[in-house]
N, C-alpha and C positions, 0 to 999 in steps of 0.2 A: 504494500500500500504506500503510495507516495504521500509526501507531506500535504499536498493540496487535497488529496482525497481522504485524509485521516478524519475520523470522527471521534467525538468525545461525548460521554454521558454527562450532562450538566444540569444544574439547578441553581436558582436564586434562593437565598435563605437569610433569616435574621440569625446572627451568630452571637451566642451568649458570652458574657465575660466569665472569668474563672469562678467568681462567687456564685453566680447563677448555676453554672455547670455543677459545682460541688453540691448545691442544694438539690438539684435534680437527681444527682447520683445517690443522695441519701434516700430519696423516694424509691429508687430502683431496688434497693436492698431487699424488699419483701416480694419482689416479682420473680416469676419463673420465665423460662425461655432464654433466648439469646439477648442479653442485655446490650443496649447500644453503648459503644465505647465512649468514654468521657469526651474525647476530642471530636466525636461525631454528633454530639447533642446539638440540635438546632431546630428552628421552626421554618419549614419550607414555605416560600412565597409562590414559587412557580417551578414545577419539575419540567424540564425541557426535553428530557430523553436524549437520544443520540442526535448530535448536531455536528455539521461539518466544521472542521478547524477554521475554514475560511470565514465562518460567521462570528468568530471570536471578537474581532474589532467592533462589530455592531453590538454584540452582547455587552461588551465592556463599556461602550458608549451609553447604552441604555442604563446600565448600572450607575454611571456617573451623573446622569440626568434625572434620576429619581428625585421627587420632591423631598425637601427636608422635613420628613415626618418621622420622628423617633417616638413611637408609642411606648407608653408605660404599661407593661403587662402584669396582671396579678394572677399568677398561676396558682389555682386553688382547687383543682380537681384532677382526678385520674379517670380515664375512660378506656374503652376497649372496642376495637373494630373487629367484630366477630369473623367476617369473611376473610380478612387477611391475618387474623390472630395477632393483632398489634395492641400492646398496652401503651398508653400515652398519658401525658400530662397536658392540661389545657386550662381554659378559663371559663367560668360561668358567665362573666360579662366581658365580652370581647370589645376592645375600644374601636370606635369608628375609624380612628386614624390607621389602625391595622388593616381594615377592609379597604380604606381609601388607597393605602400604599399598594395593596394587592391589585386593586382595580387599575391604578395608574401603570403598574408594571405590565399587566395584561394588555392594556391599550397600547403601550409603547411597543410591545412585542408584535402585536397585530399590525401596527402601522409600519414596522420595519420588515414585515413579511416573514417573520420567524415562525416556522411551522412546528407546532407542538400541540398536545391535547390538553387544553386548559381544564381545570377541575370544574365540574358542573356546579358544585357548591363548594366554596372555600370553607374548609373546616380546620382552622388553625390548631395545630397540636405539635408537641414534641414527642417523637417516638422514643419510648424508654426500653421496650423489649419487643422482639419479633418471635414468632412461633411460641407465643405466650399463652398461658391459661388466663382465664378471667381474673384480673387482679383483685385482691381483697379490698373491701371498703377501707380506704386509708384516711386518717385524719392527720393533717399536717398544717403547720403554719404556712400561710400563703407566701409564695415567693414573689417579691416585687422585682421585676426586671425592666430596666429602661433599655429597650431594644434600639440601641443607637448605632449598631454596626450591621450593614447589609453586605452580603458577599455573593460572588459568583463562584460556584464550586464544581470541581470535576470529581466524579465518582467512578472508582474502579472496583469491580467486584472480584474478590479473592475468596478462596475456600474458607479462610478464617473470618471473613466478613468484609464489608465495604471499607475502602480507604478513601477518605475525602481529602482533597487538596484545594485550598483556596486559590483560585486563579486571580481574582481581583477583589478588592474590598473598598468600602468607603464609609465614612461616618454619616449618619442620618440626621445629625443635629445642626447641619448648616447646608445652605445652597452652594453647590460647587460651580454652577454655570450662571452667568448673568444672561439676560435675554439677548444683549448685543453679542456676546461670545457665541451663543447658540446660533444666532442668525448668521454670523460670520463663518462658523464651522459648517453650517448647512450650505451656504453659498459656495464654500470651497469644495464640497462634495459634488456639486452639480457639473 
């Protein structure tokens, strides 16, 4: 396979800080199945699947142009996807900014012509275990996570589990592009 025809399995995600990851890992302790590795804990915004390597510059540009929306997430529940046998952590009250960020990303991907299968219904969650049994009813202190880091991640599946590598990242607490820079960059691509 040549470099031009190489493809990568990619996704966009909110990337937790170490304190949030440690708190999520404590919740995992009572779960069965294949526990998500500490370094792999994240909240997926858009799973892109296999994408050509040639799309990487566009995908990185989309990442940099996301609006400065850093939602504060109050992770206060554990759930279970029966069909896929996934135990997860999530929120009873999902902030509007989280859904806005997801919608902005989906719109940017569509406008850029990136082919992927968007979630019919965005169900924000952090996968804690795969091939899991129904998790016990857990009572835990809610985890407050200021989700201020968004990343584009490459996923490689190995027998021991997935390996995630951050391709590019950006803070979500500030605008990276001004409207004049965006117009200039768009004109340069024409």
